[in-house]
C-alpha positions as CSV (number, residue, x, y, z in Angstrom):
1,M,-52.3,-7.0,21.3
2,A,-54.5,-3.9,22.0
3,Q,-52.1,-1.8,19.9
4,K,-52.4,-4.2,17.0
5,G,-56.2,-4.0,17.2
6,V,-56.1,-0.2,17.0
7,Q,-53.8,-0.5,14.0
8,L,-56.2,-2.7,12.2
9,D,-59.1,-0.4,13.0
10,R,-57.3,2.5,11.7
11,E,-56.5,0.8,8.4
12,T,-60.0,-0.5,8.1
13,F,-61.7,2.8,8.6
14,S,-59.2,4.9,6.5
15,C,-59.9,6.2,3.0
16,S,-57.4,4.7,0.5
17,I,-57.5,7.9,-1.5
18,C,-56.7,10.6,1.2
19,L,-55.3,8.0,3.7
20,D,-57.2,9.8,6.5
21,L,-60.1,8.5,8.6
22,L,-63.4,8.4,6.6
23,K,-65.3,11.6,6.4
24,D,-69.0,11.3,5.3
25,P,-68.2,7.6,4.4
26,V,-69.9,6.0,1.4
27,T,-69.8,2.4,0.2
28,I,-69.7,1.7,-3.5
29,P,-71.2,-1.4,-5.1
30,C,-68.0,-3.5,-4.9
31,G,-68.0,-3.0,-1.1
32,H,-65.1,-0.6,-0.7
33,S,-65.7,2.6,1.3
34,Y,-64.4,6.1,0.7
35,C,-64.8,9.7,1.8
36,M,-67.7,11.1,-0.2
37,N,-65.7,14.0,-1.5
38,C,-62.7,11.7,-2.3
39,I,-64.6,9.3,-4.5
40,K,-66.5,12.1,-6.2
41,G,-63.3,13.8,-7.0
42,F,-61.8,10.6,-8.3
43,W,-64.7,10.0,-10.6
44,D,-65.0,13.6,-11.7
45,E,-61.5,13.5,-13.1
46,G,-62.6,11.0,-15.7
47,D,-66.2,12.3,-16.1
48,E,-66.0,11.9,-19.9
49,K,-65.8,8.1,-19.5
50,E,-69.0,6.1,-19.4
51,M,-67.4,3.6,-16.9
52,Y,-66.4,4.3,-13.3
53,S,-64.0,2.0,-11.4
54,C,-63.0,1.3,-7.8
55,P,-59.6,2.8,-7.0
56,Q,-58.7,-0.4,-5.1
57,C,-60.1,-3.4,-6.9
58,R,-60.5,-1.7,-10.3
59,Q,-64.1,-3.1,-10.7
60,S,-66.0,-1.0,-13.2
61,F,-69.6,0.3,-12.9
62,T,-72.1,1.6,-15.5
63,P,-73.8,4.0,-15.0
64,R,-72.1,6.1,-12.3
65,P,-73.2,4.8,-8.9
66,V,-75.4,7.0,-6.7
67,L,-73.5,7.8,-3.5
68,V,-75.3,7.7,-0.2
69,K,-73.6,8.4,3.2
70,S,-73.2,5.3,5.3
71,T,-74.5,6.3,8.7
72,M,-73.2,3.1,10.4
73,L,-69.7,3.7,9.2
74,A,-69.9,7.4,10.1
75,A,-71.0,6.4,13.7
76,L,-68.2,3.9,14.0
77,V,-65.6,6.4,12.9
78,E,-66.8,8.9,15.4
79,E,-66.7,6.3,18.1
80,L,-63.1,5.3,17.2
81,K,-62.0,9.0,17.3
82,K,-63.1,9.1,20.9
83,T,-60.8,6.1,21.7
84,G,-57.8,8.1,20.6
85,L,-57.4,6.6,17.1
86,Q,-54.9,8.7,15.1
87,A,-56.4,10.4,12.1
88,A,-53.6,9.5,9.6
89,P,-50.3,7.6,9.4
90,A,-47.3,9.2,10.9
91,D,-45.3,11.5,8.6
92,H,-42.4,9.0,8.5
93,C,-44.8,6.5,6.7
94,Y,-45.2,8.9,3.7
95,A,-42.7,8.7,0.8
96,G,-40.1,11.4,0.7
97,A,-37.9,12.6,-2.2
98,E,-35.4,9.8,-1.7
99,D,-38.0,7.0,-1.1
100,V,-39.8,4.7,-3.5
101,A,-43.5,5.7,-3.4
102,C,-46.4,3.3,-3.6
103,D,-47.8,3.4,-7.2
104,V,-51.4,2.6,-6.1
105,C,-51.8,5.3,-3.4
106,T,-53.6,8.4,-4.6
107,G,-53.1,11.8,-3.0
108,R,-50.2,11.7,-0.6
109,K,-48.4,8.5,-1.2
110,L,-47.0,6.1,1.4
111,K,-43.6,4.5,1.2
112,A,-43.4,1.3,-0.8
113,Q,-42.6,-1.9,1.1
114,K,-41.9,-4.1,-2.0
115,S,-41.7,-3.9,-5.8
116,C,-43.2,-6.6,-8.0
117,L,-41.1,-7.7,-11.0
118,Q,-44.2,-9.1,-12.7
119,C,-46.6,-6.2,-12.2
120,L,-43.7,-3.7,-12.4
121,I,-45.4,-1.7,-9.6
122,S,-44.3,-0.7,-6.1
123,Y,-46.7,-1.3,-3.2
124,C,-47.1,0.1,0.3
125,E,-47.9,-2.3,3.1
126,K,-51.6,-2.0,2.6
127,H,-51.7,-2.4,-1.2
128,L,-49.2,-5.2,-1.0
129,Q,-51.6,-7.4,1.0
130,S,-53.3,-8.8,-2.1
131,H,-49.9,-10.4,-3.2
132,Y,-50.0,-12.4,0.0
133,D,-53.6,-13.3,-0.2
134,V,-54.4,-14.0,-3.9
135,A,-53.1,-17.3,-5.2
136,Q,-52.0,-16.0,-8.6
137,L,-50.3,-13.0,-7.1
138,K,-48.4,-15.1,-4.6
139,K,-46.3,-16.4,-7.5
140,H,-45.0,-13.0,-8.4
141,K,-41.4,-12.1,-7.6
142,L,-41.3,-9.4,-4.8
143,V,-38.1,-7.4,-4.3
144,E,-36.9,-4.5,-2.2
145,P,-38.5,-1.2,-3.4
146,S,-36.9,0.0,-6.6
147,K,-37.1,3.2,-8.7
148,K,-35.7,1.4,-11.7
149,L,-38.6,-1.0,-12.6
150,Q,-39.1,0.7,-16.0
151,E,-35.6,-0.4,-16.9
152,N,-37.0,-4.0,-17.0
153,I,-39.4,-3.0,-19.9
154,C,-38.3,-3.4,-23.5
155,S,-38.4,0.1,-25.0
156,R,-39.2,-1.4,-28.4
157,H,-41.9,-3.8,-27.6
158,D,-43.1,-2.5,-24.2
159,E,-42.7,-6.0,-22.7
160,V,-40.9,-7.3,-19.6
161,M,-37.3,-8.4,-20.6
162,K,-37.0,-11.9,-19.2
163,L,-34.3,-13.1,-21.6
164,F,-30.6,-12.4,-22.0
165,C,-28.8,-12.4,-25.4
166,R,-25.3,-13.7,-24.8
167,T,-24.3,-12.7,-28.4
168,D,-25.0,-9.0,-27.8
169,Q,-24.6,-9.1,-24.0
170,Q,-28.0,-7.4,-23.2
171,C,-31.4,-8.1,-21.7
172,I,-34.2,-8.7,-24.3
173,C,-37.9,-9.5,-24.3
174,S,-39.5,-12.6,-26.0
175,L,-40.3,-10.6,-29.2
176,C,-36.7,-9.4,-29.5
177,S,-35.6,-13.0,-29.5
178,V,-37.6,-13.8,-32.7
179,E,-36.8,-10.5,-34.4
180,E,-33.5,-8.6,-34.3
181,H,-31.9,-11.2,-32.0
182,K,-33.1,-14.2,-34.0
183,G,-30.5,-17.0,-34.1
184,H,-28.5,-15.5,-31.2
185,D,-27.4,-17.4,-28.2
186,T,-30.2,-16.5,-25.7
187,V,-31.1,-17.8,-22.3
188,S,-33.4,-16.8,-19.5
189,A,-32.4,-13.8,-17.5
190,A,-32.5,-16.1,-14.4
191,A,-30.1,-18.6,-16.0
192,E,-27.6,-15.9,-16.9
193,R,-28.0,-14.4,-13.4
194,T,-27.2,-17.9,-12.0
195,E,-24.1,-18.2,-14.2
196,R,-22.8,-14.7,-13.4
197,Q,-23.7,-15.2,-9.7
198,K,-21.2,-18.0,-9.6
199,K,-18.5,-15.8,-11.2
200,L,-19.5,-13.0,-8.8
201,E,-19.1,-15.4,-5.8
202,G,-15.7,-16.4,-7.2
203,S,-14.7,-12.7,-7.5
204,R,-15.9,-12.1,-3.9
205,Q,-13.9,-15.0,-2.7
206,T,-10.8,-13.6,-4.5
207,I,-11.5,-10.2,-3.0
208,Q,-12.1,-11.6,0.5
209,Q,-8.9,-13.7,0.2
210,R,-7.0,-10.6,-0.9
211,I,-8.5,-8.6,2.0
212,Q,-7.3,-11.3,4.4
213,D,-3.9,-11.3,2.8
214,R,-3.7,-7.5,3.0
215,E,-4.9,-7.6,6.7
216,K,-2.1,-10.0,7.4
217,D,0.3,-7.8,5.6
218,V,-0.9,-4.8,7.5
219,K,-0.4,-6.7,10.8
220,L,3.1,-7.7,9.7
221,L,3.9,-4.1,8.8
222,Q,2.6,-3.0,12.2
223,Q,4.8,-5.6,13.9
224,Q,7.7,-4.4,11.7
225,A,7.0,-0.7,12.7
226,E,6.9,-1.7,16.4
227,A,10.1,-3.7,16.0
228,I,11.8,-0.7,14.3
229,D,10.7,1.5,17.2
230,R,12.0,-0.9,19.8
231,A,15.3,-1.3,17.9
232,A,15.7,2.4,17.4
233,D,14.9,3.2,21.1
234,K,17.5,0.6,22.2
235,A,20.1,1.9,19.8
236,V,19.6,5.5,21.1
237,E,19.7,4.3,24.7
238,D,22.9,2.2,24.1
239,S,24.6,5.0,22.1
240,E,23.8,7.5,24.8
241,K,25.4,5.3,27.4
242,I,28.5,4.8,25.3
243,F,28.8,8.5,24.5
244,T,28.3,9.2,28.2
245,E,31.1,6.8,29.0
246,L,33.3,8.3,26.3
247,I,32.6,11.8,27.6
248,R,33.4,10.7,31.2
249,L,36.6,9.2,29.9
250,L,37.6,12.4,28.1
251,E,36.7,14.4,31.2
252,K,38.8,12.1,33.3
253,R,41.8,12.4,30.9
254,S,41.3,16.2,30.8
255,S,41.3,16.3,34.6
256,D,44.5,14.1,34.7
257,V,46.3,16.3,32.2
258,K,45.2,19.4,34.2
259,Q,46.4,17.9,37.4
260,Q,49.8,16.8,35.9
261,V,50.3,20.3,34.4
262,R,49.5,22.0,37.7
263,S,51.7,19.7,39.7
264,Q,54.6,20.3,37.2
265,Q,53.8,24.0,37.4
266,K,54.0,24.0,41.2
267,S,57.2,22.0,41.3
268,E,58.9,24.2,38.7
269,V,57.8,27.5,40.4
270,S,59.0,26.2,43.8
271,R,62.4,25.4,42.4
272,V,62.6,28.8,40.7
273,R,61.5,30.6,43.9
274,E,64.0,28.7,46.0
275,L,66.9,29.7,43.7
276,Q,65.6,33.2,43.5
277,E,65.7,33.5,47.3
278,K,69.3,32.2,47.4
279,L,70.3,34.8,44.8
280,E,68.6,37.6,46.7
281,Q,70.5,36.5,49.9
282,E,73.7,36.5,48.0
283,I,73.0,40.0,46.7
284,T,72.4,41.2,50.2
285,E,75.6,39.7,51.4
286,L,77.6,41.2,48.5
287,K,76.1,44.6,49.1
288,R,77.1,44.4,52.8
289,K,80.7,43.3,51.8
290,D,80.9,46.1,49.3
291,A,80.0,48.6,52.0
292,E,82.7,47.3,54.3
293,L,85.3,47.4,51.5
294,K,84.3,50.9,50.6
295,K,84.7,51.9,54.3
296,L,88.1,50.2,54.4
297,S,89.2,52.0,51.3
298,H,88.6,55.3,53.0
299,T,90.7,54.4,56.1
300,E,93.7,56.9,56.3
301,D,95.6,54.8,58.9
302,H,97.8,52.6,56.8
303,T,98.5,50.2,59.7
304,Q,94.8,49.8,60.4
305,F,94.0,49.3,56.7
306,L,96.6,46.5,56.5
307,H,95.4,44.9,59.7
308,N,91.7,44.7,58.5
309,Y,92.2,44.0,54.9
310,P,92.8,40.2,55.1
311,S,89.4,39.6,56.8
312,L,87.5,41.8,54.4
313,S,89.1,41.1,51.1
314,S,88.2,37.4,50.9
315,L,84.8,36.6,49.1
316,S,82.5,33.7,49.8
317,Q,81.9,31.2,47.0
318,S,79.3,32.5,44.5
319,T,76.2,30.6,43.5
320,S,76.6,28.7,40.3
321,S,75.4,30.2,37.0
322,I,71.7,30.1,36.3
323,H,70.4,28.1,33.4
324,I,66.8,28.9,32.3
325,R,65.0,25.7,31.2
326,P,62.9,26.0,28.1
327,L,59.1,25.6,28.7
328,S,58.9,22.7,26.2
329,C,57.4,20.3,28.7
330,F,54.1,22.2,28.7
331,E,54.2,22.6,24.9
332,D,54.7,18.8,24.7
333,V,51.5,18.3,26.7
334,T,49.6,20.6,24.3
335,A,51.0,18.7,21.3
336,A,50.1,15.4,22.8
337,V,46.5,16.4,23.5
338,S,46.2,17.9,20.0
339,E,47.5,14.6,18.6
340,V,44.8,12.7,20.6
341,R,42.2,15.1,19.3
342,D,43.3,14.6,15.7
343,K,43.3,10.8,16.0
344,L,39.9,10.8,17.6
345,Q,38.5,13.0,14.8
346,D,40.0,10.6,12.2
347,V,38.5,7.6,13.9
348,L,35.1,9.3,14.0
349,R,35.3,10.3,10.4
350,E,36.4,6.9,9.2
351,K,34.1,4.8,11.4
352,W,31.0,7.0,11.3
353,T,29.7,5.2,8.2
354,T,29.4,2.0,10.3
355,V,27.6,4.0,13.0
356,S,25.2,5.6,10.5
357,L,21.9,3.9,10.1
358,T,21.6,1.6,7.1
359,G,18.3,0.2,8.2
360,T,16.4,-2.7,6.8
361,E,14.2,-1.8,3.9
362,V,10.6,-2.8,4.5
363,D,9.2,-4.5,1.4
364,V,6.0,-2.5,1.0
365,L,3.3,-4.7,-0.3
366,L,1.1,-2.0,-1.8
367,P,1.7,-1.5,-5.6
368,Q,4.1,1.4,-6.5
369,S,4.1,3.2,-9.8
370,E,6.3,1.7,-12.5
371,P,9.2,3.9,-13.7
372,K,8.7,5.9,-16.8
373,T,12.4,6.3,-18.0
374,R,15.4,4.0,-18.3
375,A,17.1,6.1,-15.6
376,G,14.1,5.3,-13.3
377,F,14.4,1.6,-14.1
378,L,18.1,1.6,-13.5
379,K,17.5,2.5,-9.8
380,Y,16.3,-1.0,-9.4
381,S,19.0,-2.8,-11.5
382,R,20.3,-6.1,-10.2
383,E,23.6,-7.7,-10.9
384,I,22.6,-11.2,-12.1
385,T,24.7,-14.2,-13.1
386,L,23.8,-17.5,-14.6
387,D,24.0,-20.7,-12.5
388,P,26.2,-23.3,-14.3
389,N,24.5,-26.1,-12.4
390,T,21.2,-25.3,-14.3
391,A,22.8,-24.8,-17.8
392,N,21.8,-27.2,-20.6
393,T,24.8,-29.1,-21.9
394,Y,24.4,-27.4,-25.3
395,L,25.0,-24.0,-23.7
396,L,28.4,-22.4,-23.2
397,L,28.6,-19.9,-20.3
398,S,31.1,-17.1,-20.5
399,E,31.7,-13.4,-19.5
400,G,31.7,-14.3,-15.8
401,N,28.6,-16.6,-16.2
402,R,26.6,-13.8,-17.7
403,K,26.5,-14.9,-21.3
404,A,24.9,-18.1,-22.7
405,T,25.9,-19.3,-26.3
406,Y,24.2,-22.1,-28.1
407,M,26.7,-24.7,-29.2
408,S,26.4,-27.6,-31.7
409,Q,28.5,-29.9,-29.5
410,K,27.7,-30.8,-25.9
411,Q,29.8,-29.2,-23.2
412,S,31.5,-31.1,-20.5
413,Y,29.3,-30.3,-17.5
414,S,29.1,-32.5,-14.5
415,S,25.9,-34.2,-13.7
416,H,23.5,-32.1,-11.5
417,P,19.8,-32.5,-10.6
418,D,19.2,-28.8,-11.3
419,R,20.4,-29.0,-14.9
420,F,18.0,-28.6,-17.8
421,S,18.2,-31.7,-20.1
422,G,16.9,-32.7,-23.5
423,F,16.3,-30.0,-26.1
424,W,15.5,-27.3,-23.5
425,C,18.6,-25.2,-24.0
426,Q,17.8,-23.2,-20.9
427,V,19.6,-21.7,-17.9
428,L,18.5,-20.0,-14.7
429,S,20.1,-17.2,-12.7
430,R,22.0,-18.0,-9.5
431,E,20.2,-15.1,-7.7
432,S,16.6,-15.3,-6.6
433,L,14.5,-12.2,-7.4
434,T,12.0,-10.5,-5.0
435,G,11.0,-7.0,-4.4
436,R,11.5,-4.5,-7.3
437,C,14.2,-5.6,-9.8
438,Y,15.3,-4.6,-13.3
439,W,17.8,-6.2,-15.7
440,E,18.5,-6.2,-19.4
441,V,19.4,-8.9,-21.9
442,E,21.5,-8.4,-25.0
443,R,20.4,-11.0,-27.6
444,R,21.6,-12.3,-30.9
445,G,19.3,-14.8,-32.7
446,G,16.4,-16.7,-31.2
447,V,16.0,-16.3,-27.5
448,Y,13.3,-16.6,-24.8
449,V,13.8,-14.0,-22.0
450,A,12.0,-15.4,-19.0
451,V,11.4,-15.7,-15.3
452,A,10.6,-19.0,-13.5
453,Y,10.0,-20.5,-10.1
454,K,12.9,-22.7,-8.8
455,N,10.7,-25.8,-8.7
456,I,10.2,-25.8,-12.5
457,S,10.9,-29.3,-14.0
458,R,14.4,-29.8,-15.4
459,A,14.4,-33.4,-16.9
460,G,12.7,-34.8,-19.9
461,G,11.1,-33.3,-23.0
462,S,7.6,-32.3,-21.6
463,D,6.2,-28.8,-21.6
464,E,6.7,-28.8,-17.8
465,C,10.3,-27.8,-18.4
466,G,10.0,-25.2,-21.1
467,F,9.8,-21.5,-20.3
468,G,6.3,-20.2,-21.0
469,R,4.9,-23.7,-21.5
470,N,3.6,-24.1,-17.9
471,D,2.2,-22.2,-15.0
472,K,5.7,-21.9,-13.3
473,S,7.3,-19.7,-15.9
474,W,6.7,-16.6,-18.0
475,G,8.7,-15.9,-21.2
476,L,9.0,-13.4,-24.1
477,H,10.1,-15.1,-27.3
478,C,12.3,-12.8,-29.4
479,E,13.4,-13.7,-33.0
480,N,14.2,-11.2,-35.7
481,N,11.6,-8.5,-35.4
482,K,8.8,-10.6,-33.9
483,Y,7.8,-11.0,-30.2
484,T,5.5,-13.5,-28.6
485,F,4.6,-13.7,-24.9
486,C,4.1,-17.2,-23.5
487,Y,2.6,-18.4,-20.3
488,N,1.0,-21.8,-19.5
489,N,1.4,-22.8,-23.2
490,V,-0.7,-19.8,-24.3
491,Q,1.0,-17.7,-26.9
492,T,0.1,-14.0,-27.2
493,P,1.6,-12.1,-30.2
494,V,3.3,-8.8,-29.2
495,S,4.0,-5.8,-31.4
496,G,6.9,-3.4,-30.8
497,P,10.1,-2.0,-32.3
498,E,12.9,-4.4,-33.1
499,S,15.8,-4.1,-30.6
500,S,18.7,-6.3,-29.6
501,R,18.2,-5.4,-26.0
502,I,15.3,-6.4,-23.8
503,G,14.6,-4.8,-20.4
504,V,12.7,-6.8,-17.7
505,Y,11.0,-5.1,-14.8
506,L,9.7,-7.1,-11.8
507,D,7.7,-5.9,-8.9
508,H,7.3,-9.2,-7.1
509,S,5.0,-8.1,-4.2
510,A,2.7,-6.2,-6.6
511,G,2.6,-9.1,-9.1
512,I,3.9,-7.0,-12.0
513,L,6.2,-8.4,-14.7
514,S,7.0,-6.1,-17.7
515,F,9.1,-6.6,-20.8
516,Y,10.5,-3.5,-22.7
517,S,12.3,-2.9,-26.0
518,V,15.4,-0.9,-25.0
519,S,17.0,1.5,-27.5
520,E,17.1,5.3,-27.2
521,T,13.7,5.0,-25.6
522,M,11.9,2.4,-23.5
523,T,8.9,0.8,-25.3
524,L,6.6,-1.5,-23.3
525,L,6.1,-4.8,-25.1
526,H,4.0,-6.7,-22.6
527,R,2.9,-6.4,-19.0
528,V,1.7,-9.2,-16.7
529,Q,-0.5,-8.6,-13.6
530,T,-0.7,-11.7,-11.4
531,T,0.2,-13.0,-8.0
532,F,3.7,-14.5,-7.5
533,T,3.7,-17.2,-4.8
534,Q,7.5,-17.9,-4.8
535,P,10.8,-16.1,-5.5
536,L,11.6,-15.9,-9.2
537,Y,14.7,-16.6,-11.1
538,A,15.8,-14.9,-14.4
539,G,15.9,-17.4,-17.3
540,L,17.4,-17.6,-20.8
541,W,16.3,-20.1,-23.5
542,V,18.8,-19.8,-26.3
543,Y,18.3,-21.9,-29.5
544,I,20.1,-19.6,-32.0
545,Q,23.3,-17.8,-31.3
546,S,23.5,-16.1,-27.8
547,A,22.1,-14.0,-25.0
548,E,23.9,-12.0,-22.3
549,L,22.8,-10.5,-19.0
550,C,24.1,-6.9,-19.3
551,K,26.2,-5.1,-16.7
552,L,24.2,-2.0,-15.7
553,K,26.3,-0.5,-12.9
């Protein structure tokens, strides 16, 4: 409370011209007080005038009042200074370059607190007080401080523009309404504001709903990213385990082969060494026998020679002939291992496509740029066929259910709840369409190239069944060299080059549906920007000759 009192004192004993505490205070006839030098300077600026006014209440005086220092006020101000009263408002109270300044303040201006749409003046807190105290001023419309108040003034008549001309879509003053805007559809600016405020709120609701939808989509994509991470981590972990097992199996088989070869090696070398040893013993024995026979051959005593000959001449049985086995057993092992290697390589080459990641494409919800060339569109081409269960009985389907031909006689189709009846010679595709798709229709005669929701009506003759006649289907009417786009029974003429082939591009998540005239170049005929709430189906309405869904791959 004490602080509030000091604040009031400061305002009471401040000069409204310099905004500082009164110096040599004087009181003029209206009762307002100023620094003597401030009020003298204010009146000196307009000294040529015969009338002098108060800077605050604007009351005029003639002749110029004689100024006498108010000793009581001067004493009060000196006393207040001793109590610690600040001499001037804090710097942050003054208007800077970016602030709206008070239009009433003289000298250094304070920040405006409000702007008045009737006075077209901005006021600081002090000068605004009269709008709260004076009955007539209380009715004025106060808004946040604005630098654009002069935009509310008619440049032609210098009056406040309180009316709005709906004919010319601009704000006007009352004089404009009876002059250059005479006879126009005019309403008060407040009424037009109310009308547009409703539309603005509708737009905001749409934006807020779209924000909520996009936030949900972001959350879904985040969950999808997390699921992809988990699935990828598991795939890596599982594949590492499997490859580890495979490596261990190969190492085990390698060890077995090595062991078998070494065992065979040991066995064969042992057999060879044993036979080698026998042959070496036989060689030693033969050499010894040869030495004895040589000695006997040199014996000169004939009787002694004949006596010893029988025991030396006989030879022991010789070892059988040696047969060297070929080393094919080891070559067979190498061949067998090579064959396993080749088969494993073949298996890996053939099966690797199933191991390679195909992934699941995430349908990104944010709009993507539409292709510019036919080659670009063909990247999104879809193989589409017609559903015989939806075909009107006056349509003949052929070319693998891709072509629909109008017939003068009914066809023998079985009864089905999905079939279009009456004079709606229409048929829908078997495939539903989401994501980004492109297809082309080759036409002869009068045809509607369309898309529709599955729940479009099928029976009866009402517009609820016809392509482009309701809010569940969109169609381009093509006949001769004329095109008309139809939606919800509103027909929009479309200009473009004549072509027997129509291209249709759909970006379901972005809400884009485009029709193109296809020849040597792609020419856009019509584009729709909306929100699709269900999967779409390609449709044909043939009432003259035929239409065919083209094979693009």
